[in-house]
N, C-alpha and C positions, 0 to 999 in steps of 0.2 A: 251374295250378289256377284251371278257370273256373265259378263260384257258376252266372251268367248264362250260360246258353245261347242265341244268335238263329237260330230256322230261320225260312230264304225261300228263294223263286227267287234267281238274281241278276239276273233281271230285275228285281227290286226291291233292286236293290241302294241307289239312295235312298231309300227309307225304313227300307230297316237302317241306314244311315248315322248319319240324324237318332232311330234311336231308341236307337243305341250311344252319339251324342253326348248324350240327356237323362239315360240308366241311368249315364251318366260324371260327368256332372254330380253329382248326384241322390246322388254315390260311389260308391256300384257296379263299385270298381277293378277285379274276377274277371270278367272276361267273354268269350265270345271269340264273332269274328268273322269268316267262317273267308276273307275278303275285306283284312282286316284287316295293315296291316302290320309291327306289331308282335305283333297274337296272334294274326294268324290264322297257314294256315300254309303252313312254311317252304318258303323253292322245292327243289324235290327233295323233297322230302317224298314218303310215299304220304298222299295225301288221303281214302281208304276207311281205310285203321288213325288216319289223325288223330282225322278225326269220329269214328269212331268213341270212342277213347280220353278225347277234350275231352265223347261224350253220355255218358259213364260215370262223368267225371271233376263233373259239373255238379251242381246241387240243383235246376234249374228249366230250364223249357224254354218259350222268349216263339216264341208259331207268329205267320209274320206275313202270314197268310194270304188270299191272293189266288186270280185267277183261276191264276195261272204257277204259286204255289205248291198249285193245286189238278192243272195236271198234270205237275206232277215225279213222275219215279217215284222220286228220291234222297231226295226230300223227304215223302213218304209216309213211305219208309223210316226217315232222321230219326225221325220220332212215334211209328213201331212199337219201334224200339230205344228208345222211350221209356217209351214205355206197357213194355213189357218189364221192361224199367230198375226200374220204379216210378217214375219222376218226375213229380214233377209239373210242372203246361205249364196254360200262359197265353193264350191264344189271340189275337192282335188284330188283328180284322179291316179289312182296308185298298182292300181291291176292293167297288166294289158287288151284283154277283156279286145281279143281279138274278135271281129268283125261283129261286135256289138256294140250299137248306138247306142248313149248319154239317154236313161226314159226322159221320158216329156215334162217328171215331173219337178226332174232337174234344169231337165237343157235349156229355159227360158234364162236361167243364172249366170252368173259368172262362173268358168271354172279355170286352174291350173293343171299343164299337164306336167306330171312329177313322175312320170314313169320313164322319163329319157335321166331319171338320175334328180338329189334336192340339192341343187350347188347356190348359193349367197343372188345370184340376177335370176332367180325364179323365186326365191323369195320375196325380191327386191319386189317384185310385185306385187306378192301376195300382200303387203305393208301400201304397197300403194293404191291397188283393189280397197282392204280397209280403211284405209283415209280416204277414199272415195263412198264410199257409204255412211260418213261422219265414227270409224269407230276410234277413239285415240289410246294411244298407247297414254298415254297422259296421268299425271295420282289422279287428273280433273274428273275421273270415268272406274277409279277403282274403292270397295267399301267393302270394310270385315262382313261378314256374313253375322262374325257373332257383335258383333256391336249392337245398342238401337238406332236403330235409322231417324228416331221421336225424338230428337231433344226435351222436349215437356217444353216448358212454361221461354227458359234461357233463345236468347235469340240465336239463330244457326250461325259458326263458326266457317268463316274458312276452309278449314277442314274437311265441313259438313255439306260441302259443295253438292254431289257425288245424289243428296237424296234428299235438295232443295227445289221446289217442284212447283207451282204453280203459276210461279210472277216471271212469268219469260219476258211477259210483254214489256212489263215497266222497266224489267232490266236492259231492253234494247234501248228503251226511250230515255234512259239516265245516262247511262253510254255515247247515246246523239247529242244531248245535250252540253253531255263533258266535252266531248270535240268540237261543238260549234263554242261554245264557250273556249278556249283551245281558241281555236282560229279568232274570231271576237278579240280576243285577249284584253278585253275593255269589263269581261264578265270574268270573278276572280273567286264565285264562293256558287258552290251551288247545294242550294238546304232541300234537301228530302224531310216533307214535311208529313206531318201522320202524327193522329190519338193516340195515345199508350196502347200499345196492342195495337196500331195498326200492321205491323212487321217490320218498318221499317227498315232497324235495324239488320235485319236477315236482310235484304234485296240486298245493302249494302256490302257485307260479312260474308254472304257467303254466293249471292248471283252474281254482282256487279265486276269484286277486286278477284275473281278470278281470273273473269273474262280476259281482265288489262294486266294481267301477271302475263300473260299474252303478245302482249300490244306493247312494241319496242318502239312508239312514242313514249310511252309514261311508264314514270318511274314514283310506281305506287309504294307510298312508307303507310307500311302495316298501324289497321287504326286504331284508334284508343282514343280512353275517356277520360272527361280532361281532373275529374276528381278531384284534393284538396291540394295539390303540385304542380298544376299543368303545367308549368316548363318545360319541372324538370322530365312528364313526361315525354313532352315532346322530343326533349334532348336523348332521350331512353330508347326512340322506336327509330329515330334520325340512327343513332350510331349501332341498331343492329343494321338499318335495313341497307348502309353502305358497311358494312365489314368493318367500324370502331370493335377497340377492344369493351369488353362486360363493364372497363371502370370510365369510359370514353365518357359516360352522359354528364357528367358534373361540370369539364371543362366547356365538354357543351352547353351545357346549360347559365354559363359564363357568358360563353359566346353571343348567343343570341340575347342576351339582357346585353350588350355590350355592341351590338354592329344592330341585327334585324334577321329578321326570316330568308327575304327573298338573300343575301350576302351568302350565309351558314349555308343554306344549298346549293347556291353555286359554285362555293369552293367546294363543299363534294361529291355536285356533280360531273364537275368538270378531271375531277379523280379517278373515273370508270369508263367503262370502256364505250359508253357510249351519252358520250358528251351536252349533246342534243335532246337524250328526252327530257321531260316535262313534267318535274315534280306534281304528285300530285299526292294534300292532307290528307287523309281520312278522319275526322274526328265526332266520334257519336256522343248526342245526348248531349249536342250543344245546351242546352236549355240548365244542366249545375254550373256551366258558366252565367247564368243572369238570377237566380236561384236565390241569392245571396248579397252580402253588403263587405264579403270577402276579396280584402286586396290583393291577393295572390290571383284571384281571379281577372279584377276590373289591368292586371297589370296585362294578364295574355291576351284577352280581348284589346286593346289598346294597339300589341304585336298583329297579332293577327290585323284588326287596323291597317296600321303600316304598310303589311304586306301585302295586301286589296289597291294599296294606292302609288306600291314600288311596281316604277317603271324600269329598274335596273336592272327585276331578272321576274319572269315571268314564274309564277308560283301559282297552281290550282288546286284549290279545296274543296273538298264535301265533307258535309256537316250533318250532320240529323237533329230535326229536333221536332219538339213540341208542340202540336198545331195553338195549343193555348199559353203557348211561349214566343209567338209572333210578334203580339201585340206590343210586350216587356222590349222587342229588342226594337222593334220601332218608333218608342218610344225612346233609349238611350238615346244622348246628345255628345257620351263621347266615342263612337263608332258608326263618322257620317261618312268615310271612305262603305264602309263594310255594307251599309246602307246602299250605299249608289250600283257596288263593284256584282250585285248582289242578282241572283234568280231563283226561282224556288221549282220543287214539283210533286202536289202534295200525289201521297198513293192512295190510294180508293182501296174500298174494302173487297177485299177476296168475296168471286159474287158463285155459285154454287160450282158450276165451274172447276172451278182452279180452287176451291178446297176437298172434292173431287179427288186431284190429281195429290193433294196435299195428303190425301190418309191412302190411296191407290201405289202410287207411283214407287212412293219406298218401298213397301212392303211389294212391290214386284220388280224388283229390284236382288231383294232380301233372299227373292224366295220363301213367301213368310204369304200361306193362302192365307184370304180373310174372306167366309163363311158369305154367302151370297147373301144380300138384302143387308150387311153389317155397316155397309158404305155410307145405304137413303137410310139406317137408322142415324146412325153418330151422326148425316145431314141434316134430320131433322131435330138436331136438340143446338143449332147456332143460329140461332135467330133470338138471339141476348148480344148485346154491345162490346160484351167480354167476347164474342164466343171465337177468334182465332190463338189465346190464351187457355184455354176452356178445352177449347181442341184437343190443342198442342200437349198441352200436360193426359189428356184423359190419354191417346192413344198410351203415351210413354206410360203411365199406370198399368196401358190395359198388357204392351208389349210383357212387359217387367212382370208380368203371373200370367199371360198367357204362349209367352210363344213358345216354347221347349218346346210342345210340341208339332212346334212351325205352324199353326193355325192358329187366327184368332177369330172367339163364335160371337155371337147377339148376345148370349146363357150371359159370359164372360160379362160381357159391358154392362147389360141388363146390371150387373149380382154389385156393379161398381156405382150404381144410385144415377148415372147420366154424366152430361158434361156436369150441369145446373149444381151436385153435389161433388163429384168426386173429390174437386179437390177440398173442398170442405173439410171431406170422410177420412182426407190422409189428415190434415192439420187435426184433424182431431184425435187420431189413431193416437198420435206423435205426443195431443198434447196428450194424453188420458196416458200411455205410455211413464210421462216422465212424473205425472203427477205419484204415478203407483211408484217409481223407483228414486225420484232426490226430490222431495217436497220443499228446500229447501232452495232449489232450480227453479222447483216449481212458482213461487212466492215471485219469485226477480221475473220472473218470464215475460210478465206483463213489460215493468220497465223494461226491459233489452227494444223489447215488440215498439215499445218510446220510440227508441234513443233510433230506431231505425225506420220510423216519419218525421212528415213534416210536415204543416199547413201547406194545401196546393191553393196554387195562383187563382182561380178556379174556383173558389173551392174544396169539400172536401178534402179529402188523404193523397199522399203521397211519398214517394220511398224516397229516404234523404244516407247519406253513403256515411260512415261509421266500421270503425276499423274494432281489431277484435279486442283492442286493447282499452276502448272503450268501456267494456261491458264487464260486470265483475267477473271475476275467474267463476267464482262458483255457480255460474251460470251458462260457462261456453261449452260445457258439454250437453247440455241441455240444446244451447242452440247448432246446436254439431246436426247432431240427431232430424233438426229442421233442414240442414243442407243435406246429408244424403238423402233426402225426398224430395232433395230441387225446389223446395219452399221457400228457404233460404237460397242464399246465392254467397259464396266464399270466391274472393283471386285475389294474387295480388296487385299489388299499383303504387309503382316506384319503391321497392324494394320493403315496402309494408302492408301486408292483406287485413282486407276490406270483406264484411262483412253485411251484406246487407238484402232486402226483400224481393222475390228473384220477380213478381213482379205485380204492379199496382189492384191485377185484377184481384185480388186476393181482401185487398183491404173493403173492394164490395164484394163479397159472397163467403169472407170466416164473420162464423157473427163473430166468440174471442173478441176477436182483433179490435171491433169494432165495440165492440163493450169497454175494451180496454179504455180505446183511445179515449170515447166517453165519460172514462170516471177524473183520465185523468187527459184533459182539454187543456187543464188550467197548466197544468205540470208540462204534456207540449208544446206550449205555449209561450211560458218561462224558458224554455230549453233553447227554443228558435229566438224570442227575445234575445237570449246571452250568447246564439252564435252572430246573430244580427252587429253585433253590440262588439264582439270581437270585431267582426269586418271594418264597423267601424272608427275602430280605435285604431287599429293597426297602419290603419288607413292614412287620420284624418289624425291620428293621437288629439282628442278635442275633452280633454276630460269630461265635457258635459255629457262621453257617453258612458262616465263612469257608472258603474251602477249605484246606489243607496236605498237607503229605506227598508219598505220590507220585503223589496224585489230578491235585493242583495240577500236579502235572513233568511230568505225563502232557499234560494241557490244554496245557499253556505248546509240550509239545514238539511235537503232532497241530497247532497253529497256529504254527508256527514253518516247519514242513514246508509247509504250505499244504494238510494233509489237512482243515481246517474254517479256516470263519471267523469268528471271533467278532465276535458283533454288538458293538455299542458301547460296552450294560450288560454286555455279555457281558467282555467288555473291562474295560470299571470293573472290575468284582469279581474277577477275575485279577490286577491288578494289585492292589489291596488287602491281595487277601489274599498275595502275594507279600509286600507291608511289612512284614506282621499278623506271615508267619512265620518274615521274618525276625529285627524287632524281640520274637517270643518266644523265638526262638534265642540271643539277647545276650542277655535276661535273663538263660537259665536259663544264661550261661554258654556256651555253644555255642561258638566265635567260628571254630571251621571249618564250626559248619552255614549261619550264619550267609552266610559267606563265600562262598560256597557257594548260596544261595539270589536271593545279589544274580547276575545274569548276566553284567556285564564283570566281575568277579573270574572268577567260573569261567571263563572262556572263558579267560584271561590260569593259570588254572588247570589247565587240561583238561591238555597236555600232560605234565605232570607229577601225575595223576591217580592213576595205576597205586601209582604207588612212595609215596604219598601212602596209599593205602586200605592196602598193603603193609605199610611202617609200624604204616597204628596196629593192624591183626588183630594185629603179633609182640606189641606192645606189650598186649594183650586190652584195646584201648581199642575196646569195640565199641557204644560209643553215640555218640561220634565218627564209625566206619562205617560206623552206623546214618544218619545224615544224612547221609554222603556216600553211603550207596543210596537212601537216599527224595526225594534229590536226584539222583541222577545213577542212576538205576535199573539201563538199559539197561550203560550202561559199569561199575560194578558187576556188573554180573552176568559182564560178558566177564574183567573183572580177574579174579576170583576164582577162580585158576588151581591152586588145592589144592583139601582137602579142612576142612583145619581153617579158609579162611578160608566157605570153607561154611557152613559151620556156625555160627559167628559169629558173620558178617552174616544169616541168618533167626535163631538166639537172636534177635540185636539187632534185629533188624527187630517180634521177639514183645516182647519185654520195653520198647521205650522207644516203643516206636508201635503199640500194641496195635489199636489204631482203624483204621489206615488199612494193619494188618495184616487186617486184617476183610474186606479187600477181595475177593482172590482164595482166604482161606482157607476152612476147614471147620471146626467144630466139633466135639473130641476132648470124652473123658468126662468129665475133671474140669472142662471149661469151656474151655479155653485152645481158642486162637484155631490151627490147624496151618498149617501152611506148605509147598507143594512150591516150588522154586525149581528153575532147569534150565541148568546152563552156558554154556553154545555153545559156549563156547572148548575144554570138555573133553567134555562132554553128557556129565554129572554131572551125578546131585539126588540133591535136601540135603529128610531132610521133619524138620520143627524142633513141640513140643511143648511149647518154652516152657524147658526144663529138659534134656530126654533127645535127645538127633535119631543115629537108627540108620539104617547106610542100609553099603554094601558096593559097589563100586565096578567089579565085575567080568565087571556083569551079572545080579546075580541081586538074586530081592528085597529090597526092606529087610523088616525085623522087625519088627513092632508093637514101640511100646515099650511097655513093660510097664505094665499095666494099665488102656491107651489103646484105645479101639475104633477106633479108626482105621486101615486099613488103606497100608500099604503099595506102595512103586514099585516104579518100573520105570528104570535109565538109560533116554533119549532115545532114537530111531532118528537 
């Protein structure tokens, strides 16, 4: 990207180099000078095509006008192309040219006379002229042409503001709303609403924040996601924003808990050279605070709610929130001040004009040529709900594969399979490579993706935050391959390395992931139940939230097999639950169940489990058999080799453990839980409503129990 193009004759190279140095010293890093060894025309490149691309890419052309320039046909062509492209032109007279007027092609543009010498006062006029044309020497207009101007499915960052296009109107509206909220004072939070893939995070990070940085009435705190430790995340951003030592985050977190967000910010702002500036907290993906029962999220929400009500010091907040979580927020009863003091703006879909700018303008700034018709072809494929993330991903892949020659073509795009297939193809390629190179990791990948997923609020699936430590070591190298292709995203959060799915469009476009989630939906529900249980127990300390029965047994089984990796908090809850379950069984006099609840004793009894259950069933000790079933679900089902045993286990499970039975059961006409059990050793199934079980093992449908609305089942195939 060249913001400034220097048009000159090769016979005026000395003057051109002097101007380049002056511009660079002033801070204009995005320059094009054809003989410059770093940013000029590379050896072997087509100089005509390169000059044409750079003229297209620049914002302003500075002409070093001399007799040599006047006599050069190519210099004349440069000016003509600049005028045809609507470029701003500034002319610097460097040659006496006595008795000759400036040609009409330049006469209507600004010019400076350097014939009497190039002193600081003269160049001051040049700096003012550039500023009047909107050509800034600030970093917001610089871009390394070696970097991709397309970030893929990841949100644009503040550093990528120069290549962020298509959202100018929304950016201005948000800034106007923030300023209005600041004036009213009663409004403390602006919620930027939009669906998954609407681009709301990019607007805030690459559109709004860079502009507010230069407005002295605002003190912008770097945006952050709440993550698992939202108070610590805020403290870290405050330490960075106000020049605190790197280790000050912990002390600030403690101070936030002891006092309040407004009080801490008041203290920090008053120590700066802008004590009257209004702090702006920016929280991205605010829904992370609403998608579970975690006490740390609840604590942070209480702090935010208090900040919305404080009249001690006005703090403004801007958050991005998925639209489907707005109802969840409105239904909460613990954030009344936030609800009263917030306003919102919904991010609309990008129209065709904005999408075209997203495609063409970054290419222009990087002097990247798009073949005629390529932008139109891309736009043809943007008719899906995931159009924006898929377009962003497709552009990045296209740039990765085709930018070396400075030109992207329609043929290169067609080779990707179109926007509807490019993401799935990239993911398939990585998956195939892992299958070929690392069969062990390949077998573990479904569990890893399940761990990075959760059930969405409105149905479907959504991303779940995980750390690398949540995943087995054996699968991490394979996951990093997906990170390298920007299908997964790795980021630091409060000193912890997190990994997650880059965008939820992957759930809707990649077949293997949909299949894994479908196959492991019960595991996903169980993991989500475990996460919620950890949050509720850490918040309330209620033993009713401890795990028990089949849920506890299944979670332990998954952890022991390596299918899931428990976090320290989850491991603590599982261990505490196992101890409480064993104590409960002992109090009830169920010694066998208590023994089976102990991992060591259970391993000793495992070789005798089948005869033990058979003996219990023969004696009609269904409660004891149910305990064995509850803690050794799979083994009990395998061992139950007779219809009578199946019936007894099914009935006992409902009779003594109705809460656990509800996990897989349905409710019958009389309100009892109905369970269906399949016994792999014999292929038989049992239907139980807690009192009567009717079944046949000859392949015929099971009849309905009298008075029950629940249909019978057939044997498993």
